[in-house]
Structure formats: C-alpha cells, structure tokens
RODO-2510 file (C-alpha; in nm, 4 decimals, decimal comma):
residues 385
     n   res          X          Y          Z
     1     m    -0,0071     0,0399    -0,0178
     2     s     0,1765     0,3310    -0,0851
     3     d     0,0778     0,6307     0,1588
     4     a     0,1282     0,8717    -0,1055
     5     f    -0,2327     1,0008    -0,0847
     6     d    -0,4581     1,0536     0,2124
     7     i    -0,8402     0,9977     0,1019
     8     s    -1,0708     1,0470     0,3508
     9     d    -1,4406     1,0937     0,3760
    10     e    -1,4159     1,3005     0,6613
    11     q    -1,5818     1,6658     0,6467
    12     q    -1,4368     1,9423     0,7223
    13     d    -1,5115     2,1303     1,0466
    14     y    -1,6127     2,5107     0,9173
    15     s    -1,7833     2,6014     1,2697
    16     q    -1,4716     2,8207     1,3364
    17     y    -1,6489     3,0252     1,0962
    18     g    -2,0142     2,9878     1,1835
    19     l    -2,0647     2,7778     0,9355
    20     e    -2,2107     2,4328     0,8280
    21     a    -2,0231     2,3598     0,5171
    22     n    -1,7968     2,5499     0,2545
    23     p    -2,1143     2,7213     0,0717
    24     f    -1,9193     2,8219    -0,2829
    25     p    -1,9116     2,5696    -0,5306
    26     y    -1,5956     2,3841    -0,6011
    27     s    -1,6661     2,3780    -0,9637
    28     p    -1,8449     2,6624    -1,0526
    29     v    -2,0693     2,5732    -1,2856
    30     p    -2,4434     2,6737    -1,2926
    31     a    -2,6892     2,4667    -1,0643
    32     e    -2,9962     2,3245    -1,2331
    33     d    -3,1976     2,5315    -0,9723
    34     p    -2,9900     2,8171    -0,8355
    35     e    -3,1148     2,9723    -0,5309
    36     i    -2,9019     3,2009    -0,5432
    37     y    -2,8854     3,5416    -0,8135
    38     c    -2,6692     3,7754    -0,7484
    39     g    -2,6905     3,9284    -1,1103
    40     q    -2,7215     4,3550    -1,1905
    41     q    -3,0694     4,5464    -1,1751
    42     h    -3,0512     4,6569    -1,5211
    43     v    -3,0253     4,2598    -1,6194
    44     s    -3,3057     4,1908    -1,3745
    45     e    -3,5023     4,4374    -1,4500
    46     k    -3,4711     4,3885    -1,8072
    47     i    -3,5834     4,0525    -1,8129
    48     s    -3,8039     4,1077    -1,5855
    49     s    -3,9990     4,3110    -1,8369
    50     t    -3,9659     4,0905    -2,0488
    51     v    -4,1014     3,7915    -1,9166
    52     s    -4,3641     4,0027    -1,7441
    53     t    -4,5114     4,1739    -2,1007
    54     m    -4,5630     3,7274    -2,2326
    55     l    -4,7271     3,6839    -1,9142
    56     s    -4,9961     3,9795    -1,9302
    57     t    -5,0347     4,0772    -2,2699
    58     g    -4,9760     3,6901    -2,4242
    59     k    -4,8075     3,8824    -2,6823
    60     s    -4,4340     3,7148    -2,7841
    61     k    -4,0776     3,8654    -2,6574
    62     h    -3,7941     3,8076    -2,6601
    63     l    -3,4466     3,8819    -2,5099
    64     v    -3,0552     3,8660    -2,5585
    65     i    -2,8578     3,8647    -2,2551
    66     t    -2,4972     3,8755    -2,3443
    67     g    -2,1751     3,8674    -2,1190
    68     k    -1,8283     3,7198    -2,1669
    69     y    -1,7269     3,4102    -2,0430
    70     g    -1,8008     3,3142    -1,7021
    71     n    -1,9959     3,6372    -1,6419
    72     g    -2,3016     3,4611    -1,5556
    73     k    -2,5199     3,4363    -1,8608
    74     s    -2,6081     2,9791    -1,7940
    75     h    -2,6846     3,1046    -1,4126
    76     t    -2,9269     3,3939    -1,5242
    77     l    -3,1070     3,1978    -1,7871
    78     k    -3,1428     2,8891    -1,5122
    79     y    -3,2574     3,0986    -1,2139
    80     t    -3,4879     3,2691    -1,4417
    81     r    -3,6208     2,9196    -1,5490
    82     s    -3,6316     2,8279    -1,1975
    83     l    -3,8374     3,1018    -1,1145
    84     l    -4,0926     3,0224    -1,4020
    85     r    -4,1042     2,6237    -1,3294
    86     d    -4,3138     2,7150    -1,0085
    87     r    -4,6201     2,8694    -1,2343
    88     d    -4,8670     2,6354    -1,3788
    89     d    -4,9824     2,8268    -1,6521
    90     v    -4,6469     2,8134    -1,8706
    91     v    -4,4397     2,5369    -2,0231
    92     v    -4,0133     2,6106    -1,9840
    93     g    -3,7674     2,4400    -2,1834
    94     y    -3,4140     2,4687    -2,1971
    95     v    -3,1614     2,3986    -2,4498
    96     a    -2,7953     2,4179    -2,3529
    97     q    -2,6677     2,5032    -2,6908
    98     p    -2,8141     2,5557    -3,0560
    99     g    -2,6302     2,2301    -3,1834
   100     e    -2,6237     2,2037    -3,5915
   101     g    -2,9423     2,4110    -3,6202
   102     f    -3,3184     2,4673    -3,5527
   103     l    -3,4001     2,0939    -3,5449
   104     d    -3,1307     2,0602    -3,2425
   105     i    -3,2730     2,3371    -3,0714
   106     y    -3,5917     2,1500    -3,0841
   107     h    -3,4743     1,8466    -3,0143
   108     e    -3,3229     1,9823    -2,6940
   109     f    -3,6571     2,1814    -2,6033
   110     v    -3,8563     1,9170    -2,6147
   111     y    -3,6265     1,6674    -2,4443
   112     d    -3,5861     1,8963    -2,1357
   113     l    -3,9503     1,8980    -2,0915
   114     g    -3,9636     1,5129    -2,0616
   115     f    -4,1446     1,2219    -2,1319
   116     n    -4,3429     1,2549    -1,8637
   117     r    -4,4073     1,5973    -1,9085
   118     v    -4,5215     1,5379    -2,2387
   119     q    -4,7254     1,2334    -2,1710
   120     e    -4,9248     1,4436    -1,8911
   121     l    -4,9952     1,7149    -2,1541
   122     a    -5,1397     1,4055    -2,3820
   123     y    -5,3776     1,3350    -2,1334
   124     e    -5,4799     1,6894    -2,0285
   125     y    -5,5743     1,7700    -2,4094
   126     l    -5,7742     1,3952    -2,3845
   127     a    -5,9322     1,5233    -2,0759
   128     s    -6,0444     1,8397    -2,2482
   129     i    -6,1882     1,6056    -2,5426
   130     a    -6,3519     1,3724    -2,2688
   131     r    -6,5162     1,6773    -2,0920
   132     d    -6,6946     1,7793    -2,3956
   133     a    -6,7873     1,4491    -2,5927
   134     t    -6,8708     1,2149    -2,2649
   135     d    -7,0906     1,2179    -1,9888
   136     a    -6,7505     1,2470    -1,7797
   137     n    -6,5760     1,5319    -1,6406
   138     p    -6,1805     1,4950    -1,5790
   139     i    -6,0257     1,7952    -1,4323
   140     g    -5,6069     1,7557    -1,5408
   141     a    -5,4038     1,4707    -1,6244
   142     s    -5,4156     1,2351    -1,3900
   143     a    -5,8095     1,1961    -1,3807
   144     m    -5,8043     1,1536    -1,7551
   145     k    -5,5356     0,8652    -1,6567
   146     s    -5,7622     0,6767    -1,4193
   147     l    -6,0874     0,7262    -1,5809
   148     i    -5,9054     0,5428    -1,8751
   149     d    -5,6799     0,2772    -1,6627
   150     e    -6,0554     0,1891    -1,4901
   151     g    -6,2282     0,1798    -1,8638
   152     d    -6,4514     0,4621    -1,7623
   153     v    -6,3825     0,6501    -2,0813
   154     l    -6,2790     0,4305    -2,3943
   155     l    -5,9800     0,5689    -2,5932
   156     s    -6,1824     0,4508    -2,8725
   157     e    -6,4681     0,6938    -2,7526
   158     i    -6,2122     1,0026    -2,7491
   159     v    -5,9420     0,9304    -2,9993
   160     p    -6,0802     1,0418    -3,3277
   161     e    -6,2136     1,3173    -3,2237
   162     a    -5,9099     1,4205    -2,9960
   163     v    -5,7129     1,3851    -3,3609
   164     r    -5,9341     1,5919    -3,5844
   165     r    -5,9690     1,9013    -3,3344
   166     l    -5,5889     1,8905    -3,2557
   167     s    -5,5346     1,8330    -3,6117
   168     d    -5,7510     2,1941    -3,6350
   169     v    -5,5774     2,3363    -3,3941
   170     t    -5,2167     2,2726    -3,5070
   171     h    -5,2453     2,2311    -3,9128
   172     f    -5,0164     1,9346    -3,8472
   173     a    -5,2536     1,6014    -3,8080
   174     d    -4,9021     1,3778    -3,7972
   175     f    -4,8590     1,6117    -3,4562
   176     a    -5,2083     1,5501    -3,2933
   177     r    -5,1410     1,2003    -3,4086
   178     a    -4,8115     1,1370    -3,2100
   179     i    -4,9075     1,3248    -2,9191
   180     v    -5,2242     1,1359    -2,8682
   181     h    -5,0384     0,7894    -2,9049
   182     m    -4,8109     0,9130    -2,6033
   183     v    -5,1117     0,7369    -2,3709
   184     y    -5,0777     0,4043    -2,5650
   185     e    -4,8400     0,1873    -2,3928
   186     d    -4,7412    -0,0232    -2,6995
   187     t    -4,6900     0,3337    -2,8938
   188     n    -4,5933     0,5955    -2,6408
   189     l    -4,2151     0,5455    -2,6899
   190     y    -4,2228     0,5871    -3,0803
   191     a    -4,4482     0,8606    -3,0322
   192     w    -4,1857     1,0270    -2,8055
   193     q    -3,8835     0,9845    -3,0554
   194     w    -4,0821     1,1347    -3,3068
   195     l    -4,1808     1,4395    -3,1498
   196     t    -3,8514     1,4429    -3,0066
   197     a    -3,6888     1,4578    -3,4030
   198     e    -3,4988     1,1082    -3,3038
   199     g    -3,6353     0,9757    -3,6053
   200     i    -3,8102     0,6529    -3,5962
   201     r    -3,8669     0,3775    -3,8905
   202     y    -4,1433     0,3654    -4,1815
   203     e    -4,3282     0,0656    -4,0300
   204     q    -4,3319     0,2523    -3,6736
   205     r    -4,4939     0,5704    -3,7909
   206     k    -4,7324     0,3502    -3,9944
   207     e    -4,8386     0,1887    -3,6763
   208     m    -4,9429     0,5538    -3,5767
   209     e    -5,0315     0,6467    -3,9264
   210     i    -4,7822     0,9282    -3,9338
   211     h    -4,6637     1,0102    -4,2394
   212     s    -4,4108     1,2617    -4,2613
   213     a    -4,0624     1,2562    -4,0506
   214     l    -3,9519     1,5305    -3,8134
   215     d    -3,5626     1,5497    -4,0289
   216     d    -3,5244     1,8973    -4,1260
   217     d    -3,5432     2,2535    -3,9640
   218     t    -3,8940     2,3287    -4,1393
   219     m    -4,0362     2,0523    -3,9904
   220     g    -3,8925     2,1413    -3,6558
   221     v    -4,0476     2,5032    -3,6407
   222     r    -4,3617     2,3070    -3,7733
   223     a    -4,3741     2,0842    -3,4651
   224     f    -4,2437     2,3726    -3,2531
   225     t    -4,5736     2,5895    -3,3564
   226     a    -4,7509     2,2891    -3,3164
   227     f    -4,7108     2,2609    -2,9813
   228     k    -4,7396     2,5992    -2,8407
   229     n    -5,0732     2,5928    -3,0338
   230     m    -5,1887     2,3141    -2,8519
   231     l    -5,1018     2,4440    -2,5235
   232     l    -5,2595     2,8071    -2,5894
   233     e    -5,5753     2,5409    -2,6394
   234     l    -5,5179     2,4250    -2,3141
   235     g    -5,5462     2,7357    -2,1397
   236     y    -5,1448     2,8076    -2,1008
   237     t    -5,0475     3,1505    -2,1489
   238     g    -4,7593     3,0334    -2,3443
   239     v    -4,4136     2,8860    -2,3559
   240     f    -4,0149     3,0002    -2,2559
   241     v    -3,7305     2,8640    -2,4436
   242     f    -3,3756     2,9651    -2,3059
   243     v    -3,1052     2,8945    -2,5783
   244     d    -2,7859     2,9262    -2,4066
   245     e    -2,4877     2,9387    -2,5724
   246     f    -2,6095     3,0789    -2,8630
   247     e    -2,2314     3,1836    -2,9694
   248     s    -2,1710     2,8489    -3,0831
   249     i    -2,3763     2,9353    -3,4063
   250     a    -2,0575     3,1337    -3,5462
   251     r    -1,9161     2,7721    -3,5720
   252     l    -2,1245     2,6866    -3,8420
   253     s    -2,0689     2,7111    -4,1383
   254     p    -2,2041     3,0170    -4,3114
   255     k    -2,4904     2,8640    -4,4568
   256     n    -2,5945     2,6136    -4,1913
   257     e    -2,5733     2,9771    -3,9383
   258     q    -2,7978     3,1462    -4,1988
   259     a    -3,0459     2,8722    -4,1891
   260     t    -3,0602     2,8130    -3,8218
   261     l    -3,1471     3,1720    -3,7562
   262     n    -3,3484     3,2256    -4,0594
   263     s    -3,5605     2,9148    -3,8919
   264     i    -3,5723     3,1345    -3,5612
   265     r    -3,7312     3,4256    -3,7568
   266     h    -3,9600     3,2196    -3,8905
   267     l    -4,0440     3,0447    -3,5638
   268     m    -4,1181     3,4165    -3,4433
   269     d    -4,2640     3,4934    -3,7365
   270     q    -4,5273     3,2255    -3,7000
   271     n    -4,5938     3,3239    -3,3229
   272     s    -4,6631     3,6585    -3,2619
   273     s    -4,8395     3,5660    -2,9587
   274     g    -4,7888     3,2751    -2,6424
   275     l    -4,3760     3,2686    -2,7450
   276     c    -4,0822     3,4070    -2,4861
   277     m    -3,7268     3,3337    -2,6369
   278     l    -3,4222     3,4159    -2,4207
   279     f    -3,0510     3,3545    -2,5663
   280     g    -2,7595     3,3762    -2,4064
   281     c    -2,4617     3,4687    -2,6052
   282     a    -2,1238     3,6185    -2,5733
   283     p    -2,1167     3,9914    -2,7064
   284     e    -1,8798     3,9886    -3,0032
   285     v    -2,0777     3,6654    -3,1568
   286     w    -2,4360     3,8910    -3,1182
   287     q    -2,2443     4,2051    -3,2557
   288     d    -2,2105     4,0130    -3,5861
   289     v    -2,5234     3,8561    -3,5986
   290     m    -2,6701     4,2124    -3,5214
   291     s    -2,4318     4,3460    -3,8097
   292     e    -2,5062     4,0298    -4,0567
   293     y    -2,8478     3,9118    -4,0220
   294     h    -3,0490     4,2339    -3,9872
   295     a    -3,4171     3,9964    -4,0199
   296     f    -3,3160     3,8292    -3,7408
   297     s    -3,1849     4,0779    -3,5036
   298     e    -3,4653     4,2867    -3,5778
   299     r    -3,7013     3,9961    -3,4882
   300     i    -3,5185     4,0174    -3,1154
   301     g    -3,5600     4,3630    -3,0257
   302     e    -3,3253     4,3909    -2,7480
   303     e    -3,0473     4,3043    -2,5633
   304     v    -2,8873     4,3633    -2,2489
   305     a    -2,5432     4,3417    -2,1322
   306     l    -2,3793     4,1103    -1,7713
   307     k    -2,0449     4,3538    -1,6862
   308     p    -1,8078     4,2420    -1,4647
   309     l    -1,8851     4,2008    -1,0763
   310     t    -1,8161     4,5653    -0,8991
   311     n    -1,7011     4,5797    -0,5186
   312     e    -2,0725     4,5859    -0,3905
   313     h    -2,1699     4,2850    -0,6488
   314     l    -1,8924     4,0593    -0,5195
   315     n    -2,0032     4,1926    -0,1201
   316     d    -2,3367     4,0539    -0,1844
   317     l    -2,2772     3,7362    -0,3866
   318     v    -2,0346     3,6431    -0,1321
   319     s    -2,2652     3,7517     0,1874
   320     d    -2,5425     3,5734     0,0038
   321     y    -2,3634     3,2226    -0,0457
   322     l    -2,2047     3,2740     0,3648
   323     s    -2,5592     3,2936     0,4770
   324     r    -2,7011     2,9858     0,3389
   325     e    -2,4447     2,7727     0,5088
   326     r    -2,4690     2,9695     0,8797
   327     n    -2,5329     2,7835     1,2027
   328     g    -2,7080     3,0410     1,3870
   329     p    -2,6872     3,4191     1,4019
   330     t    -2,3791     3,6148     1,4250
   331     e    -2,2403     3,9273     1,5159
   332     a    -1,9810     3,9307     1,2664
   333     s    -1,9601     4,1047     0,9265
   334     s    -2,2241     3,9200     0,6428
   335     i    -1,8870     3,8257     0,4997
   336     d    -1,7154     3,6966     0,7630
   337     p    -1,4071     3,5021     0,7317
   338     f    -1,3567     3,7645     0,4895
   339     t    -1,2285     4,0842     0,5326
   340     d    -1,3498     4,4056     0,2581
   341     e    -0,9778     4,4020     0,1337
   342     a    -0,9719     4,0247     0,0931
   343     l    -1,2631     4,0967    -0,1446
   344     d    -1,1223     4,3465    -0,2917
   345     g    -0,7960     4,1432    -0,4120
   346     i    -1,0490     3,7958    -0,5221
   347     l    -1,1985     4,0617    -0,7473
   348     q    -0,8751     4,2218    -0,8847
   349     r    -0,7844     3,8660    -0,9286
   350     s    -1,0785     3,7621    -1,0919
   351     q    -1,1388     4,0944    -1,3102
   352     g    -1,4605     4,0566    -1,1965
   353     n    -1,5545     3,7305    -1,3605
   354     v    -1,8246     3,5500    -1,1097
   355     r    -1,7021     3,2219    -1,2225
   356     q    -1,3332     3,2693    -1,1104
   357     a    -1,4778     3,4575    -0,8194
   358     l    -1,6754     3,1829    -0,6189
   359     a    -1,3777     2,9474    -0,7411
   360     i    -1,1403     3,1686    -0,5573
   361     c    -1,3720     3,2288    -0,2808
   362     s    -1,4164     2,8310    -0,2386
   363     r    -1,0016     2,7314    -0,2426
   364     v    -0,9144     3,0425    -0,0387
   365     l    -1,2052     2,9049     0,2439
   366     d    -1,0898     2,5977     0,2444
   367     s    -0,6835     2,7004     0,2675
   368     a    -0,8144     2,9230     0,5490
   369     i    -0,9643     2,6242     0,7231
   370     e    -0,6717     2,3962     0,6947
   371     e    -0,4021     2,6964     0,8343
   372     n    -0,6757     2,7805     1,1172
   373     r    -0,6676     3,1101     0,9889
   374     e    -0,9340     3,3523     1,2033
   375     q    -0,9562     3,5938     0,8936
   376     v    -0,9169     3,5874     0,5423
   377     t    -0,6568     3,8594     0,4285
   378     p    -0,5726     3,9969     0,0793
   379     e    -0,2319     3,8589     0,1882
   380     f    -0,3725     3,5642     0,2904
   381     v    -0,5706     3,5444    -0,0629
   382     q    -0,2368     3,6081    -0,2154
   383     e    -0,0652     3,3302    -0,0488
   384     s    -0,3155     3,0695    -0,1758
   385     m    -0,3017     3,1149    -0,5033
***
C-alpha cells in the first residue's frame, strides 16, 4: 500500500467561522435550479419586463443576454427558468446550446420537458375532449389517466375526435396523432421518438398513421408551432425557451448559420403570441449577428449586457453564499471570515468574472480552515493562490 495519498471521507469542520460547510461551489458551474441570483439590477429589470410582458399580454417578446465567458449568462437563464417553473400556466424549456441547427434546438427543448411532462400534456388534451364528448368530467391529466385505466372512458370513444380537433388547432395532423399516441403503452415510445425528432422507422410511423418525418429545420419549426398552439388551446399563457451558448452558431458554416437564424426568425414570425425566447450569447458574436443578419436581429429587438462584478456585487454575492451555511445568528460581518480588503483582492484577481471569483472564494476558504486562520486577509488570498 502506498502512503502517498491521504484519502478520507471525513468532512471538513467550518464551525470556527459559524458555517456548516463551504458554501462556495468547487466547480462553479451553474446549478440546475439556482437558489441565489446576484446579477445586476439593469439585467434583472430587463428580464422581468420581457417575461412580464408576455405573461400579462400574451404577446411574444424576446431578449438576448450578452456577457463574456463566466459572467453569469447560464446562471441568469437557469435562475429565470427556476422562477417560471413554479407557475402552472406556462411551459418552460432549456436548450444548453443550439447545436447544428433549429432541429437540434427543438429536440433539446422537448427533451428538457421530458417524456412524463409531454405525456401529461397528452392526457390533459384528452381530458378536454372527454369533457365535451362524454359524460365524464376529468379535470387534469391524472383524472383522465384514471378514467382510462379503469375503463370508464374508452380511448376508442375519444381518440378520433381528439385527433380531428388537435389537427384543426395545430394544422399538423401527424403531430396530433403523435401526441395522442403518447398515452398508448405499445406506441408511446415511438411517439416520443417522433416528437423529439430522433427519427423512427417507416413501419413504426405507419403503426401510428404518421406520414411525415421530423428530419429538417422546417419540420422542427412546424412541430414547435403545433406544440405551442396545443398549449394555448389548453389554456396555457405560453412557452418560454431559454437558448444558452448561442455564440456556438459562429462555429457553423455560413450556410448553416444563416439557415439556423432563418428558422428561428420563421418561428418568431409564425408565433406572434405565446412565445418568449431568451438567448445567452457572447457579445462579439451577437454584434456579428446584428450586423450581418438584420432580419433576425430585428425580431429580437432587445439586448441586455452582463458586466463584470463590482466591489458591491461581489460583497453581496459572498454574503448571500455564506448566509446559506451560517449555523446561527452572527454578530460578525456578513462576509466573515473574509475582510473587505480580501474581497478587493479576489475581485482584482478574478477581473470581475463571477465564475472565477466563486472558485477563488472556495479555494481560499478551505486553505484558511487548514491553516486555522481567524480571517481571510488580502495577504492570505495572495499566499493561497
């Protein structure tokens, strides 16, 4: 046995700082559902205005959030998503990056919703049909599922009418059939694969009486629009789509980049109500899009820029993180054990980059514990780096 390594599962004791644990992330990648948002007021105000406009008027509105790598674009998008997910009148999907074209955006959006959520929406739609076409009065997906499982409502009674009505609403009969097949045990996986544009064999499509394949950007735009129109028919206010790392479109060939932007533009043109898209994008790429693709950038209309942290932002950020792990009231400063001067040093070293600042705080706090320091001073920050 080598004694070169000293590996232990014993947890570090942070009680000397009045903390239960190190509150800072070791790998400062945005959490899926962030609890803390320390952004900038002009950014939160612009996002709030964009989101609120769609919620209050139903009219579509879109926004680009720009900022350099590590300045909090992903965190901002995910935090906004976590707030909206609490509402039961909207559907929210997150796209980590736009991929090779709009079909990838559509695929990631539906995948983020997940099989269970899409199946639930299918049951919701069947419930609306059952209320009109039968004596049953199911309210919601679970009530509809129970009626079908118990044989109180037969699918053969309501499915033809559901497909007909949903085809009228979406102008896409194949989409209507795929949604309805989400409730059939023997075909729901095929329906899911078709709805997510993963591609299925002709025989599987034939079993569901689906004639087309979701295999290009045009079909992706059509399917997304159909999905949104179904939601509006069900009484939802609309759909929110968060597209992160939008700058990666710059890696595409000029032809594919233009095709992707054109598809998003067509989506916006076809959905003047019930759609809100928020993009996270590097500023230099967004400037190129603005100058080269006017027809697309005019549809967005607004941009808001995340700037590097200031002293005040960093102070608030560190205080918020520390307060999560405080094990009781403290008479000390809200940033204890960090001094104001230490945070100045961290700000300078990170150049105001949120991701780097959090990583430095995490590393320095662990070093301070190991060396039994009462406070984190600027000199100690310098030593720890």
